[in-house]
N, CA, C and O of each residue as an XYZ file, in Angstrom:
728
protein
N      -9.529    -12.095     36.229
C      -9.445    -12.170     34.720
C      -8.170    -11.435     34.305
O      -7.975    -10.288     34.708
N      -7.243    -12.100     33.465
C      -6.112    -11.475     32.999
C      -6.262    -10.586     31.683
O      -7.051    -10.862     30.779
N      -5.341     -9.402     31.687
C      -5.701     -8.560     30.666
C      -5.172     -9.007     29.379
O      -4.228     -9.798     29.387
N      -5.723     -8.550     28.143
C      -5.050     -8.973     26.860
C      -3.734     -8.318     26.771
O      -3.462     -7.245     27.309
N      -2.918     -9.049     26.041
C      -1.560     -8.650     25.987
C      -1.396     -8.030     24.324
O      -1.743     -8.642     23.314
N      -0.814     -6.747     24.368
C      -0.636     -6.077     23.256
C       0.881     -5.819     22.915
O       1.614     -5.273     23.740
N       1.351     -6.239     21.637
C       2.605     -5.809     21.389
C       2.643     -4.875     20.067
O       1.860     -5.155     19.160
N       3.373     -3.963     19.948
C       3.569     -2.993     18.817
C       5.095     -2.961     18.449
O       6.045     -3.220     19.188
N       5.104     -2.551     17.019
C       6.451     -2.313     16.593
C       6.369     -1.440     15.261
O       5.354     -1.300     14.580
N       7.554     -0.907     15.024
C       7.742     -0.002     13.776
C       8.819     -0.534     12.919
O       9.932     -0.718     13.410
N       8.558     -0.819     11.571
C       9.455     -1.283     10.612
C       9.856     -0.164      9.906
O      10.203      0.852     10.509
N       9.848     -0.250      8.345
C      10.464      0.868      7.674
C       9.261      1.972      7.508
O       8.464      1.902      6.572
N       9.214      2.908      8.422
C       8.483      3.952      8.316
C       9.018      5.087      8.963
O      10.224      5.266      9.133
N       8.026      5.935      9.361
C       8.585      7.286     10.262
C       8.167      7.262     11.739
O       8.520      8.170     12.492
N       7.380      6.177     12.182
C       6.964      6.144     13.704
C       5.678      7.066     13.812
O       5.201      7.131     14.945
N       5.059      7.770     12.847
C       4.064      8.474     12.965
C       2.715      7.704     13.439
O       1.831      8.373     13.974
N       2.553      6.380     13.260
C       1.460      5.677     13.516
C       1.375      5.612     15.246
O       0.416      5.778     15.999
N       2.746      5.310     15.505
C       2.832      5.100     17.200
C       2.512      6.559     17.771
O       2.031      6.655     18.900
N       2.793      7.769     16.954
C       2.856      8.930     17.605
C       1.095      9.313     17.651
O       0.523     10.097     18.409
N       0.570      8.536     16.660
C      -0.874      8.657     16.614
C      -1.617      7.762     17.566
O      -2.806      8.001     17.775
N      -1.092      6.870     18.091
C      -1.632      6.057     19.009
C      -1.509      6.892     20.365
O      -2.503      6.998     21.084
N      -0.304      7.481     20.716
C      -0.185      8.557     21.786
C      -1.115      9.564     21.868
O      -1.546      9.999     22.935
N      -1.523     10.047     20.503
C      -2.449     11.024     20.517
C      -3.960     10.570     21.013
O      -4.872     11.396     20.999
N      -4.140      9.414     21.386
C      -5.443      9.137     22.021
C      -5.536      9.895     23.473
O      -6.542      9.774     24.171
N      -4.569     10.573     23.817
C      -4.263     11.325     24.998
C      -4.788     10.587     26.448
O      -4.467      9.437     26.750
N      -5.416     11.223     27.056
C      -5.811     10.682     28.384
C      -6.362      9.193     28.231
O      -6.157      8.381     29.133
N      -7.002      8.876     27.179
C      -7.446      7.525     27.077
C      -6.426      6.434     27.392
O      -6.710      5.353     27.908
N      -5.179      6.843     27.019
C      -4.041      5.941     27.274
C      -4.099      5.201     28.511
O      -3.773      4.016     28.574
N      -4.577      5.991     29.666
C      -4.580      5.678     30.907
C      -5.882      4.406     31.116
O      -5.773      3.490     31.932
N      -6.791      4.549     30.421
C      -7.950      3.743     30.375
C      -7.293      2.377     29.469
O      -7.637      1.219     29.706
N      -6.431      2.706     28.549
C      -6.015      1.616     27.689
C      -5.144      0.765     28.678
O      -5.264     -0.460     28.660
N      -4.301      1.357     29.510
C      -3.327      0.847     30.315
C      -4.090     -0.237     31.393
O      -3.564     -1.267     31.816
N      -5.434      0.241     31.726
C      -6.228     -0.422     32.510
C      -6.709     -1.762     31.859
O      -6.771     -2.816     32.491
N      -7.031     -1.632     30.587
C      -7.416     -2.602     29.846
C      -6.602     -3.840     29.304
O      -6.985     -5.006     29.204
N      -5.393     -3.294     28.983
C      -4.341     -4.219     28.315
C      -3.129     -4.117     29.007
O      -2.890     -3.226     29.822
N      -2.310     -5.075     28.675
C      -0.810     -5.282     29.082
C      -0.034     -5.123     27.976
O      -0.145     -5.991     27.110
N       0.812     -4.124     27.773
C       1.765     -3.974     26.792
C       3.005     -4.937     27.015
O       3.560     -5.129     28.097
N       3.350     -5.523     25.761
C       4.470     -6.375     25.799
C       5.159     -6.149     24.472
O       4.571     -6.018     23.398
N       6.603     -6.113     24.679
C       7.440     -6.039     23.346
C       6.945     -4.722     22.514
O       6.507     -4.861     21.372
N       7.022     -3.600     23.057
C       6.623     -2.330     22.510
C       7.475     -1.244     22.780
O       8.222     -1.371     23.750
N       7.526     -0.128     22.083
C       8.287      1.051     22.521
C       7.512      1.697     23.809
O       8.132      2.376     24.628
N       6.184      1.448     23.920
C       5.572      1.877     25.034
C       6.204      1.292     26.457
O       6.129      1.886     27.533
N       6.713      0.264     26.284
C       7.094     -0.162     27.594
C       8.714     -0.508     27.539
O       9.331     -0.727     28.581
N       9.292     -0.537     26.366
C      10.633     -0.890     26.186
C      11.134     -2.191     26.352
O      12.306     -2.402     26.661
N      10.187     -3.199     26.135
C      10.312     -4.574     26.163
C      10.927     -5.053     24.783
O      10.233     -4.898     23.778
N      12.054     -5.565     24.678
C      12.731     -5.937     23.376
C      12.511     -7.339     22.661
O      12.684     -7.522     21.456
N      12.139     -8.219     23.496
C      11.933     -9.648     23.055
C      10.580    -10.274     23.519
O      10.126     -9.954     24.617
N       9.926    -11.157     22.715
C       8.842    -11.698     23.124
C       9.117    -12.635     24.287
O      10.084    -13.384     24.148
N       8.342    -12.717     25.529
C       8.673    -13.716     26.435
C       7.365    -14.610     26.813
O       7.271    -15.522     27.635
N       6.296    -13.998     25.861
C       5.026    -14.783     26.131
C       4.263    -14.414     24.840
O       4.589    -13.510     24.071
N       3.168    -15.265     24.705
C       2.178    -15.149     23.321
C       1.310    -13.797     23.767
O       0.776    -13.609     24.860
N       1.319    -12.924     22.634
C       0.523    -11.769     22.772
C      -0.933    -12.126     22.173
O      -1.155    -13.015     21.351
N      -1.830    -11.302     22.719
C      -3.135    -11.550     21.921
C      -3.281    -10.549     20.618
O      -3.947    -10.944     19.660
N      -2.758     -9.466     20.593
C      -2.926     -8.506     19.536
C      -1.416     -7.945     19.111
O      -0.639     -7.504     19.957
N      -1.175     -8.002     18.019
C       0.115     -7.424     17.644
C      -0.202     -6.209     16.604
O      -0.954     -6.377     15.643
N       0.360     -5.128     16.849
C       0.112     -3.889     15.899
C       1.424     -3.463     15.294
O       2.358     -3.179     16.043
N       1.552     -3.402     13.985
C       2.802     -3.180     13.438
C       2.727     -1.889     12.342
O       1.921     -1.908     11.412
N       3.334     -1.164     12.487
C       3.439      0.005     11.447
C       4.876     -0.172     10.495
O       5.854     -0.821     10.865
N       4.780      0.459      9.366
C       5.943      0.275      8.656
C       5.917     -0.829      7.457
O       5.179     -1.808      7.563
N       6.563     -0.681      6.564
C       6.727     -1.897      5.548
C       7.968     -2.519      5.692
O       8.633     -2.254      6.693
N       8.449     -3.413      4.742
C       9.482     -4.363      5.136
C      10.577     -3.926      3.873
O      10.418     -4.224      2.690
N      11.520     -3.284      4.341
C      12.601     -2.796      3.313
C      13.881     -3.580      3.447
O      14.659     -3.593      2.492
N      14.180     -4.273      4.622
C      15.296     -5.035      4.827
C      14.995     -6.392      5.552
O      13.905     -6.643      6.067
N      16.072     -7.245      5.542
C      15.908     -8.514      6.115
C      15.429     -8.444      7.733
O      14.464     -9.048      8.200
N      16.259     -7.641      8.398
C      15.592     -7.477      9.757
C      14.198     -7.108      9.879
O      13.566     -7.622     10.801
N      13.535     -6.189      8.987
C      12.090     -5.918      9.148
C      11.226     -7.381      8.998
O      10.332     -7.739      9.765
N      11.721     -8.127      7.819
C      11.060     -9.336      7.483
C      11.157    -10.408      8.707
O      10.240    -11.172      9.008
N      12.450    -10.338      9.376
C      12.479    -11.226     10.450
C      11.740    -10.731     11.785
O      11.280    -11.575     12.554
N      11.634     -9.426     12.046
C      10.706     -8.957     13.135
C       9.329     -8.973     12.835
O       8.588     -8.944     13.817
N       8.768     -9.013     11.646
C       7.514     -9.194     11.334
C       7.105    -10.883     11.382
O       6.027    -11.186     11.894
N       7.747    -11.654     10.988
C       7.566    -13.055     10.939
C       7.583    -13.465     12.641
O       6.791    -14.301     13.076
N       8.424    -12.881     13.389
C       8.431    -12.988     14.753
C       7.238    -12.503     15.548
O       6.961    -12.962     16.656
N       6.640    -11.690     15.025
C       5.359    -10.950     15.569
C       4.324    -11.879     14.951
O       3.500    -12.244     15.789
N       4.129    -12.357     13.761
C       3.010    -13.284     13.503
C       3.218    -14.451     14.149
O       2.156    -14.993     14.456
N       4.233    -15.069     14.485
C       4.609    -16.251     15.271
C       4.089    -15.937     16.795
O       3.674    -16.897     17.443
N       4.091    -14.774     17.330
C       4.004    -14.554     18.915
C       2.533    -13.817     18.980
O       2.179    -13.507     20.117
N       1.713    -13.527     18.001
C       0.659    -12.710     18.115
C      -0.712    -13.484     17.657
O      -0.681    -13.999     16.539
N      -1.761    -13.592     18.333
C      -2.858    -14.357     17.695
C      -3.506    -13.509     16.698
O      -3.889    -14.060     15.666
N      -3.689    -12.241     16.846
C      -4.318    -11.223     15.933
C      -3.183    -10.192     15.353
O      -2.525     -9.579     16.194
N      -2.975    -10.014     14.261
C      -1.854     -9.124     13.772
C      -2.552     -8.031     12.999
O      -3.428     -8.352     12.196
N      -2.244     -6.814     13.173
C      -3.002     -5.655     12.779
C      -1.837     -4.746     12.043
O      -0.889     -4.335     12.712
N      -1.962     -4.421     10.485
C      -1.254     -3.690      9.783
C      -1.653     -2.064     10.101
O      -2.742     -1.580      9.794
N      -0.766     -1.461     10.646
C      -1.198      0.043     11.023
C      -0.557      1.174      9.960
O       0.629      1.502      9.922
N      -1.475      1.614      9.231
C      -0.989      2.752      8.478
C      -0.634      2.268      7.176
O      -0.463      1.071      6.944
N      -0.502      3.309      6.200
C      -0.208      3.258      4.777
C       1.189      2.554      4.433
O       1.250      1.784      3.474
N       2.291      2.822      5.211
C       3.345      1.915      5.067
C       3.247      0.483      5.137
O       3.734     -0.290      4.311
N       2.550      0.146      6.233
C       2.345     -1.392      6.525
C       1.291     -2.050      5.396
O       1.408     -3.186      4.937
N       0.327     -1.175      5.078
C      -0.491     -1.644      4.055
C      -0.175     -1.625      2.623
O      -0.604     -2.478      1.846
N       0.563     -0.668      2.285
C       0.985     -0.526      0.884
C       2.370     -0.358      0.577
O       2.771     -0.497     -0.579
N       3.275     -0.014      1.701
C       4.616      0.181      1.539
C       4.923      1.742      1.874
O       5.980      2.100      2.396
N       3.868      2.632      1.511
C       3.918      4.116      1.836
C       5.096      4.740      1.244
O       5.577      4.316      0.193
N       5.584      5.747      1.891
C       6.594      6.651      1.228
C       7.837      5.934      1.067
O       8.604      6.260      0.161
N       8.104      5.007      1.842
C       9.542      4.125      1.676
C       9.513      3.458      0.402
O      10.527      3.192     -0.244
N       8.258      3.175      0.029
C       7.967      2.202     -1.379
C       8.207      3.145     -2.717
O       8.120      2.674     -3.852
N       8.517      4.518     -2.455
C       8.865      5.289     -3.492
C      10.195      4.791     -4.175
O      10.416      5.143     -5.334
N      10.904      4.151     -3.644
C      12.418      3.616     -4.124
C      12.037      2.452     -5.029
O      12.942      2.092     -5.782
N      10.791      1.735     -5.119
C      10.400      0.324     -5.633
C      10.806      0.496     -7.120
O      11.159     -0.536     -7.690
N      10.807      1.513     -7.746
C      11.183      1.584     -9.167
C      12.635      2.009     -9.332
O      12.964      2.408    -10.450
N      13.459      1.979     -8.455
C      14.837      2.233     -8.572
C      15.629      1.142     -8.080
O      15.358      0.742     -6.948
N      16.681      0.511     -8.798
C      17.422     -0.501     -8.548
C      18.172     -0.226     -7.129
O      18.675      0.855     -6.823
N      18.160     -1.301     -6.381
C      18.757     -1.032     -4.967
C      20.249     -0.417     -5.190
O      20.653      0.524     -4.507
N      21.005     -1.012     -6.173
C      22.411     -0.675     -6.492
C      22.591      0.740     -6.753
O      23.547      1.389     -6.329
N      21.435      1.301     -7.619
C      21.558      2.826     -7.807
C      21.060      3.531     -6.487
O      21.498      4.665     -6.297
N      20.265      3.040     -5.625
C      19.959      3.689     -4.442
C      21.094      3.831     -3.612
O      21.340      4.929     -3.112
N      21.835      2.818     -3.400
C      23.016      2.753     -2.600
C      24.066      3.558     -3.121
O      24.819      4.199     -2.389
N      24.137      3.548     -4.287
C      25.188      4.507     -4.962
C      24.933      5.914     -4.733
O      25.847      6.702     -4.493
N      23.732      6.245     -4.801
C      23.163      7.718     -4.787
C      23.555      8.062     -3.212
O      24.175      9.083     -2.917
N      23.146      7.148     -2.304
C      23.205      7.678     -0.811
C      24.607      7.527     -0.270
O      24.888      8.268      0.672
N      25.628      6.611     -0.747
C      26.900      6.412     -0.045
C      28.020      7.158     -0.984
O      29.043      7.608     -0.468
N      27.797      7.252     -2.236
C      28.811      7.657     -3.264
C      28.459      8.916     -3.967
O      29.386      9.606     -4.392
N      27.251      9.292     -4.138
C      26.917     10.352     -4.897
C      26.116     11.439     -4.137
O      25.480     12.290     -4.758
N      26.153     11.402     -2.875
C      25.346     12.207     -2.253
C      26.028     13.419     -1.849
O      27.159     13.317     -1.374
N      25.362     14.801     -2.005
C      26.173     16.037     -1.761
C      26.598     16.209     -0.259
O      27.358     17.136      0.021
N      26.131     15.333      0.755
C      26.422     15.553      2.154
C      27.596     14.624      2.419
O      28.019     14.599      3.575
N      28.173     13.865      1.515
C      29.319     13.081      1.846
C      30.558     14.264      1.781
O      30.662     15.237      1.034
N      31.438     13.782      2.858
C      32.538     14.652      3.069
C      33.649     14.038      1.943
O      33.968     12.849      1.920
N      34.171     15.050      1.027
C      34.997     14.627     -0.008
C      36.302     13.952      0.525
O      36.996     13.243     -0.204
N      36.586     14.192      1.763
C      37.896     13.625      2.391
C      37.704     12.185      2.875
O      38.649     11.447      3.152
N      36.351     11.820      2.961
C      35.945     10.451      3.521
C      36.104      9.435      2.136
O      35.868      9.761      0.973
N      36.532      8.235      2.589
C      36.635      7.214      1.358
C      35.052      6.864      0.908
O      34.136      6.758      1.723
N      34.919      6.717     -0.429
C      33.687      6.550     -0.913
C      33.416      4.990     -0.885
O      33.886      4.272     -1.768
N      32.709      4.521      0.065
C      32.444      2.847      0.114
C      30.972      2.771      0.445
O      30.448      3.592      1.199
N      30.279      1.738     -0.149
C      29.124      1.400      0.212
C      29.310      0.217      1.399
O      30.095     -0.724      1.283
N      28.525      0.422      2.446
C      28.716     -0.453      3.731
C      28.305     -1.760      3.308
O      27.311     -1.975      2.616
N      29.131     -2.665      3.762
C      28.686     -4.019      3.431
C      29.220     -4.844      4.622
O      30.429     -5.072      4.622
N      28.485     -5.310      5.618
C      28.902     -5.996      6.828
C      27.594     -6.846      7.216
O      26.420     -6.490      7.112
N      28.090     -8.023      7.674
C      27.139     -9.088      7.975
C      26.354     -8.460      9.323
O      25.374     -9.082      9.735
N      26.737     -7.341      9.954
C      25.781     -6.895     10.965
C      24.737     -5.809     10.395
O      23.851     -5.426     11.160
N      24.792     -5.362      9.256
C      23.928     -4.619      8.609
C      22.835     -5.329      7.894
O      23.068     -6.146      7.003
N      21.735     -5.037      8.260
C      20.446     -5.768      7.475
C      20.579     -5.822      5.963
O      21.013     -4.782      5.469
N      20.329     -6.710      5.210
C      20.270     -6.725      3.911
C      19.133     -6.037      3.243
O      18.027     -6.566      3.350
N      19.252     -4.914      2.559
C      18.402     -4.146      1.784
C      17.694     -5.342      0.660
O      18.290     -6.101     -0.105
N      16.233     -5.181      0.888
C      15.420     -6.045     -0.235
C      15.299     -5.250     -1.473
O      15.501     -4.041     -1.582
N      14.938     -6.098     -2.410
C      14.863     -5.605     -3.924
C      13.714     -4.421     -3.906
O      13.765     -3.576     -4.799
N      12.773     -4.351     -2.997
C      11.764     -3.497     -2.904
C      11.164     -3.284     -1.581
O      11.485     -4.057     -0.678
N      10.426     -2.440     -1.377
C       9.734     -2.235      0.151
C       8.439     -2.986     -0.162
O       7.748     -2.701     -1.140
N       8.088     -4.118      0.849
C       7.107     -4.765      0.756
C       6.029     -4.520      1.729
O       6.298     -4.361      2.920
N       4.792     -4.479      1.273
C       3.601     -4.265      2.295
C       3.621     -5.717      3.298
O       4.036     -6.807      2.903
N       3.125     -5.466      4.535
C       3.100     -6.650      5.452
C       2.440     -7.864      4.959
O       2.887     -8.993      5.162
N       1.326     -7.598      4.280
C       0.559     -8.830      3.996
C       1.200     -9.721      2.678
O       0.707    -10.777      2.281
N       2.245     -9.151      2.172
C       3.036    -10.031      1.139
C       3.988    -10.892      1.759
O       4.597    -11.796      1.188
N       4.104    -10.505      3.180
C       5.159    -11.513      3.724
C       4.513    -12.337      4.800
O       5.055    -13.411      5.060
N       3.390    -11.979      5.491
C       2.792    -12.761      6.564
C       1.299    -12.553      6.443
O       0.856    -11.601      5.802
N       0.504    -13.445      7.062
C      -1.039    -13.237      7.118
C      -1.209    -11.992      8.018
O      -0.470    -11.853      8.993
N      -2.199    -11.048      7.707
C      -2.611     -9.853      8.458
C      -3.960     -9.911      8.613
O      -4.714     -9.983      7.642
N      -4.440     -9.881     10.045
C      -5.833    -10.071     10.141
C      -6.757     -8.740      9.966
O      -7.947     -8.798      9.658
N      -6.054     -7.556     10.201
C      -6.839     -6.278     10.333
C      -5.858     -5.346      9.525
O      -4.641     -5.530      9.510
N      -6.484     -4.352      8.870
C      -5.669     -3.040      8.284
C      -6.477     -1.798      8.733
O      -7.667     -1.577      8.507
N      -5.583     -1.018      9.425
C      -6.113      0.227      9.761
C      -5.393      1.241      8.881
O      -4.171      1.366      8.970
N      -6.113      1.963      8.039
C      -5.547      2.831      7.006
C      -5.551      4.194      7.712
O      -6.161      4.512      8.733
N      -4.654      4.999      6.866
C      -4.272      6.247      7.226
C      -2.737      6.548      7.183
O      -1.866      5.679      7.175
N      -2.534      7.839      7.157
C      -0.803      8.125      7.106
C      -0.685      9.587      8.014
O      -0.568     10.735      7.584
N      -0.755      9.146      9.297
C      -1.107      8.000     10.161
C      -2.630      7.893     10.385
O      -3.352      8.890     10.358
N      -3.075      6.684     10.600
C      -4.406      6.489     11.178
C      -4.865      7.531     12.121
O      -4.053      7.981     12.929
N      -5.943      7.911     12.103
C      -6.714      8.783     13.217
C      -6.481      8.192     14.592
O      -6.591      6.973     14.727
N      -6.154      8.997     15.671
C      -6.119      8.520     16.839
C      -7.326      7.653     17.322
O      -7.162      6.617     17.966
N      -8.614      8.174     16.950
C      -9.843      7.680     17.408
C      -9.989      6.386     16.754
O     -10.609      5.508     17.354
N      -9.483      6.147     15.563
C      -9.604      4.834     14.726
C      -8.777      3.901     15.608
O      -9.296      2.850     15.983
N      -7.419      4.236     15.999
C      -6.715      3.346     16.670
C      -7.295      2.807     18.012
O      -7.339      1.623     18.345
N      -7.754      3.939     18.764
C      -8.362      3.677     20.083
C      -9.701      2.750     19.934
O      -9.915      1.873     20.771
N     -10.522      2.955     18.931
C     -11.825      2.175     18.711
C     -11.344      0.828     18.210
O     -12.112     -0.108     18.430
N     -10.242      0.568     17.592
C      -9.618     -0.809     17.101
C      -9.244     -1.352     18.416
O      -9.836     -2.343     18.845
N      -8.284     -0.769     19.107
C      -7.821     -1.250     20.263
C      -8.713     -1.663     21.397
O      -8.470     -2.634     22.114
N      -9.728     -0.905     21.521
C     -10.906     -1.300     22.557
C     -11.697     -2.489     22.107
O     -12.074     -3.390     22.858
N     -11.924     -2.415     20.777
C     -12.734     -3.695     20.311
C     -11.959     -4.837     20.383
O     -12.459     -5.845     20.883
N     -10.583     -4.857     19.883
C      -9.814     -6.110     20.114
C      -9.455     -6.465     21.426
O      -9.215     -7.648     21.666
N      -9.382     -5.616     22.309
C      -8.893     -5.787     23.757
C     -10.070     -6.443     24.458
O      -9.876     -7.268     25.351
N     -11.418     -6.051     24.022
C     -12.571     -6.594     24.661
C     -12.980     -8.047     24.060
O     -13.835     -8.741     24.609
N     -12.355     -8.406     22.992
C     -12.537     -9.673     22.416
C     -13.740     -9.670     21.315
O     -14.286    -10.665     20.839
N     -13.989     -8.437     21.060
C     -14.793     -8.518     19.866
C     -14.394     -8.430     18.413
O     -13.254     -8.016     18.202
N     -15.106     -8.734     17.429
C     -14.584     -8.567     15.941
C     -14.587     -7.272     15.584
O     -15.548     -6.536     15.809
N     -13.408     -6.860     14.944
C     -13.365     -5.478     14.508
C     -13.926     -5.388     13.234
O     -13.594     -6.152     12.327
N     -14.903     -4.347     13.087
C     -15.549     -4.118     11.908
C     -15.362     -2.593     11.465
O     -15.988     -1.654     11.957
N     -14.500     -2.508     10.562
C     -14.144     -0.938     10.146
C     -15.079     -0.886      8.966
O     -15.194     -1.685      8.037
N     -15.802      0.380      9.246
C     -16.865      0.934      8.260
C     -16.114      1.433      6.945
O     -14.960      1.847      6.842
N     -16.910      1.307      6.153
C     -16.649      1.678      4.672
C     -15.924      3.149      4.589
O     -14.885      3.403      3.978
N     -16.707      4.027      5.333
C     -16.267      5.575      5.350
C     -14.804      5.797      5.709
O     -14.200      6.833      5.433
N     -14.273      4.747      6.348
C     -12.870      4.792      6.934
C     -11.841      4.852      5.756
O     -10.850      5.580      5.717
N     -12.268      3.915      4.753
C     -11.521      3.674      3.432
C     -11.925      4.646      2.278
O     -11.215      4.733      1.277
N     -12.981      5.319      2.413
C     -13.739      6.051      1.404
C     -13.021      7.384      1.306
O     -12.997      8.110      2.301
N     -12.421      7.767      0.149
C     -11.545      8.914      0.027
C     -12.207      9.795     -1.088
O     -11.476     10.293     -1.945
N     -13.465      9.993     -1.111
C     -14.195     11.110     -2.001
C     -14.880     12.010     -1.430
O     -15.446     12.874     -2.100
């Protein structure tokens, strides 16, 4: 019997959710026995070459490249999981949502105290640079998401249980206590 294939990615976020995945510690060895990683920082595969059973994505969408990567994941993964608050609600990157993009770019490239006064003050504009979106979007506003794993980052045990459940073909049932914050 073949192993379920798992893909992972990080979009606009801090990569903390992947660090939490690594925090499953020695259970990573059990996971490697259960699943095959594909297109993931875990194995450094950059492009999809086959259909994946489970896709796990952290981070929101703040630029055109994020949107393209997310749509590619949706197309190549039977089940798609939004991992962490950035993926679910935009997280910290979404703090810029109330500031016009032009103002953000001017602050970063023209008015920042870290800019060398000898350098010319320009806002980068090149076809090779992904276009910044009007705001940071949570993943479910771009594609259909099957499951949401909350947390900043989600607890390693929650990620482990979710992967174990999905890898064994069971329906993921996240208890209310995971979402309860009182």
